[in-house]
C-alpha positions in Angstrom: 25.4 -7.4 1.3 23.1 -6.8 4.2 25.1 -4.0 5.6 24.4 -1.6 2.7 20.7 -1.6 3.6 21.1 -0.4 7.2 20.1 3.2 6.4 16.9 2.2 4.6 15.7 -0.1 7.4 16.5 2.5 10.1 14.6 5.2 8.2 11.6 2.9 8.1 11.6 2.6 11.8 11.2 6.4 12.2 7.5 5.8 11.3 6.0 2.8 13.1 3.7 0.5 11.2 0.8 1.5 13.4 1.2 5.1 12.3 1.3 4.4 8.5 -1.7 5.0 6.2 -4.8 6.9 7.1 -5.8 6.5 10.8 -8.8 4.3 11.4 -12.0 6.3 11.8 -12.5 5.2 15.4 -15.9 6.6 15.7 -17.3 4.6 12.8 -15.4 1.5 13.9 -16.9 1.7 17.4 -20.4 1.8 15.8 -19.5 -1.1 13.6 -18.3 -3.1 16.6 -21.7 -2.6 18.2 -23.3 -4.4 15.3 -21.0 -7.4 15.3 -22.1 -10.7 16.8 -20.4 -11.9 19.9 -18.2 -14.3 17.9 -17.3 -11.6 15.4 -16.4 -9.1 18.2 -14.3 -11.7 19.9 -12.4 -12.5 16.7 -11.9 -8.8 16.0 -10.6 -8.2 19.5 -8.2 -11.0 19.1 -6.9 -9.4 15.9 -6.4 -6.1 17.7 -4.4 -8.0 20.3 -2.3 -9.5 17.6 -1.6 -6.1 16.2 -0.5 -4.9 19.6 2.0 -7.9 19.6 3.3 -6.5 16.3 3.9 -3.2 18.0 5.9 -4.9 20.7 8.2 -6.6 18.1 8.5 -3.3 16.3 9.5 -1.4 19.4 12.2 -4.1 20.1 13.5 -3.7 16.5 13.5 0.1 16.9 15.7 -0.2 20.1 18.1 -2.6 18.4 18.6 -0.4 15.4 19.4 2.5 17.7 22.0 0.3 19.4 23.2 -0.7 16.0 24.0 2.8 15.0 25.9 3.4 18.2 28.0 0.2 17.7 28.7 1.1 14.1 29.9 4.6 15.2 32.1 2.9 17.8 33.5 0.6 15.1 34.5 3.5 12.9 36.3 5.1 15.8 38.0 1.9 17.0 41.8 2.3 17.3 42.7 -1.3 16.6 41.8 -3.7 13.8 40.7 -6.4 16.3 38.4 -4.0 18.2 36.9 -2.8 14.9 36.2 -6.4 13.8 34.6 -7.3 17.1 32.3 -4.3 16.9 31.4 -5.0 13.3 30.4 -8.6 14.2 28.3 -7.2 17.1 26.7 -4.8 14.7 25.9 -7.6 12.3 24.3 -9.7 15.0 22.2 -6.7 16.1 21.2 -6.1 12.5 20.1 -9.7 12.0 18.1 -9.9 15.2 16.5 -6.5 14.5 15.6 -7.5 11.0 14.0 -10.7 12.3 11.9 -8.6 14.8 10.9 -6.3 12.1 9.7 -9.1 9.8 7.9 -10.7 12.8 6.1 -7.4 13.4 5.1 -7.2 9.7 3.8 -10.7 10.0 1.7 -9.9 13.0 0.3 -6.8 11.4 -0.5 -8.7 8.2 -2.4 -11.5 10.0 -4.2 -9.0 12.2 -5.3 -6.7 9.3 -6.4 -9.7 7.2 -8.5 -11.1 10.1 -10.1 -7.6 10.7 -10.8 -7.3 7.0 -12.4 -10.8 6.8 -14.7 -9.9 9.7 -15.7 -6.6 8.1 -16.4 -8.5 4.8 -18.6 -10.9 6.7 -20.6 -8.2 8.3 -20.9 -6.4 5.0 -22.3 -9.5 3.3 -25.0 -9.6 6.0 -26.2 -6.1 5.5 -25.4 -5.3 1.8 -28.6 -3.7 0.3 -30.2 -4.6 -3.0 -28.4 -3.7 -6.2 -31.0 -1.2 -7.2 -30.6 1.0 -4.2 -28.6 4.2 -3.9 -26.8 2.7 -0.9 -25.5 -0.1 -3.0 -24.4 2.2 -5.8 -22.5 4.4 -3.3 -21.0 1.6 -1.2 -19.9 -1.0 -3.7 -17.1 1.2 -5.3 -15.7 1.6 -1.8 -15.8 -2.2 -1.3 -13.9 -2.7 -4.6 -11.3 -0.1 -3.6 -10.9 -1.8 -0.2 -10.3 -5.2 -1.8 -7.8 -3.7 -4.3 -5.9 -2.1 -1.4 -5.4 -5.4 0.2 -4.5 -7.1 -3.1 -1.8 -4.4 -3.5 -0.5 -5.1 0.0 -0.4 -8.9 -0.7 1.5 -8.3 -4.0 4.0 -6.2 -2.1 4.6 -8.9 0.4 5.2 -11.5 -2.2 7.9 -9.3 -3.7 9.5 -8.6 -0.3 9.6 -12.2 0.7 11.4 -13.1 -2.5 14.1 -10.5 -1.8 13.8 -9.0 1.8 16.9 -6.8 1.2 15.8 -5.1 -2.0 16.6 -1.4 -2.3 12.9 -0.6 -2.2 12.2 -2.4 1.1 11.5 0.9 2.9 9.0 2.1 0.5 7.4 -1.3 0.0 6.8 -1.8 3.8 5.3 1.7 4.1 3.1 1.2 1.2 1.9 -2.2 2.4 0.9 -0.8 5.8 -0.8 2.2 4.2 -2.8 0.0 1.8 -4.1 -2.3 4.5 -5.1 0.6 6.8 -6.8 2.4 3.9 -8.5 -0.8 2.9 -10.0 -1.2 6.4 -11.2 2.4 6.4 -12.9 2.0 3.0 -14.7 -1.1 4.1 -15.8 0.6 7.3 -17.2 3.5 5.2 -19.1 1.1 3.0 -20.7 -0.5 6.0 -21.6 3.0 7.4 -23.4 3.8 4.1 -25.2 0.5 4.1 -26.4 1.1 7.7 -27.4 4.7 6.8 -24.9 6.4 9.1 -23.3 8.3 6.3 -25.3 10.4 3.8 -25.1 9.5 0.2 -23.9 12.3 -2.0 -26.8 13.7 -4.1 -26.4 13.7 -7.9 -27.4 17.0 -9.5 -30.7 16.9 -11.5 -29.0 18.5 -14.5 -25.5 19.4 -15.3 -24.8 23.0 -16.1 -23.2 23.8 -19.5 -19.5 24.1 -19.3 -16.8 25.3 -21.6 -14.4 22.7 -23.2 -11.8 22.0 -20.5 -8.2 22.7 -21.3 -5.6 20.1 -20.8 -3.9 21.2 -17.5 -1.4 18.7 -15.9 -2.0 20.4 -12.5 -5.8 20.1 -12.5 -7.7 17.6 -10.4 -9.1 14.6 -12.4 -12.7 14.9 -13.3 -13.3 11.2 -12.5 -11.6 10.8 -9.0 -11.5 7.0 -9.4 -9.1 7.1 -12.3 -5.3 6.9 -11.8 -2.5 6.7 -14.3 0.6 4.5 -13.8 3.7 3.6 -15.7 4.2 -0.1 -16.5 7.8 -0.9 -16.8 7.7 -4.6 -17.6 5.3 -7.6 -17.9 6.6 -11.2 -17.5 5.1 -14.7 -17.4 6.9 -15.3 -14.1 7.5 -13.1 -11.1 10.4 -10.7 -11.7 13.5 -10.9 -9.5 14.6 -7.9 -7.5 17.7 -7.7 -9.8 15.6 -7.3 -12.9 13.4 -4.6 -11.3 16.3 -2.6 -9.9 17.9 -2.5 -13.4 14.7 -0.9 -14.7 13.9 1.4 -11.8 15.9 2.3 -8.7 14.1 5.3 -7.5 12.2 5.9 -4.2 8.7 5.1 -5.4 7.5 1.5 -4.6 7.2 -0.9 -7.6 3.7 -2.3 -7.7 3.1 -5.9 -8.8 -0.2 -7.0 -10.3 -1.1 -10.5 -11.6 -3.3 -10.8 -14.6 -5.1 -14.1 -14.1 -6.6 -14.1 -17.6 -3.2 -13.7 -19.4 -1.2 -15.4 -16.7 1.3 -12.5 -16.6 2.9 -10.4 -13.9 2.8 -6.6 -14.5 5.0 -4.1 -12.7 4.1 -0.5 -12.4 5.5 2.7 -10.8 3.8 5.9 -9.8 0.2 7.1 -9.5 -1.0 10.2 -11.2 -4.4 11.9 -11.6 -3.6 13.2 -15.0 -2.3 11.4 -18.1 0.1 14.2 -18.9 1.8 13.7 -15.5 2.2 10.0 -16.0 3.5 10.5 -19.6 6.1 13.0 -18.5 7.2 10.6 -15.7 7.5 7.7 -18.2 9.6 9.8 -20.5 12.0 10.7 -17.6 12.3 7.0 -16.7 13.7 6.1 -20.1 12.5 2.5 -19.8 12.5 1.1 -23.3 9.3 -0.8 -23.1 7.6 1.4 -20.5 4.1 2.9 -21.2 1.2 4.6 -19.4 -1.8 2.5 -18.2 -5.1 3.6 -16.7 -6.7 2.2 -13.6 -10.2 2.9 -12.1 -11.0 1.6 -8.6 -8.1 -0.8 -8.9 -9.0 -2.2 -12.3 -7.4 -1.7 -15.7 -9.5 0.4 -18.1 -9.2 1.7 -21.6 -6.5 4.4 -21.7 -8.2 6.6 -24.3 -11.5 6.6 -22.4 -9.7 7.3 -19.1 -7.9 10.3 -20.7 -11.2 11.7 -22.0 -12.9 11.2 -18.6 -10.1 13.2 -16.9 -10.1 16.0 -19.5 -6.7 15.1 -20.8 -5.2 14.9 -24.3 -3.6 11.8 -25.9 -0.8 13.2 -28.1 
């Protein structure tokens, strides 16, 4: 029933979409805007205006949810059954309208962020340096990470549209907004490197000898691009919310990834810098077919090699 998800939706409104994820590097963005053509700048400005419309819908939803809580409190305190039913119906109407406003806000943000990203990709294609340059080597991984962030957001929306009242709706919406904002930031940073606005980290001439690292679950990964996740299921068709909730009902969002080669949908939970952390989490989940997978810059990589690159130990 819809009513059992009131608390989750209200908690989501405590942090507006516009505040989720890493804040945009405004200084770099302003420099990028100066390099856009007039057509690109006009399109980007229109996308920003659309994002502001999303903020308007979000503010309306926020006010309605506050009214909803007041009406629900009045319903619990009602002296007569008739009065309680009237207030419950009023609360339901408020919930439905607020939920519609919230989804409209999410739609505005999605379209705005996708438009902004497309413009940044267009500008990037115009200035991307030769493959043999240091700028290309430093900027391309950022581009790949940016694209992966948007792919994660799109996968989250597909899941949400299939079941908008899933128990993970709060975490999913927060993660989608964070992924889109992080993706924009990564693309802006890549552009800044290509233009020469940001210095390229220098590689040491020679690596000093180091002792054999000990497996330490609390240590930072040697390769910062590698992350470990726990896959809970893989299916030939998108999983329903009911199937996923039977496997995992915690607070972390469930990530959906589509393998185009195999034609399968993979569902993963968690993100860890160390294999040991992911393995312990997988053991606590007690999912019969769950196992740890390794990702680098958003792409699946060999687990053993990832463990070695992060100084871990495959037991």
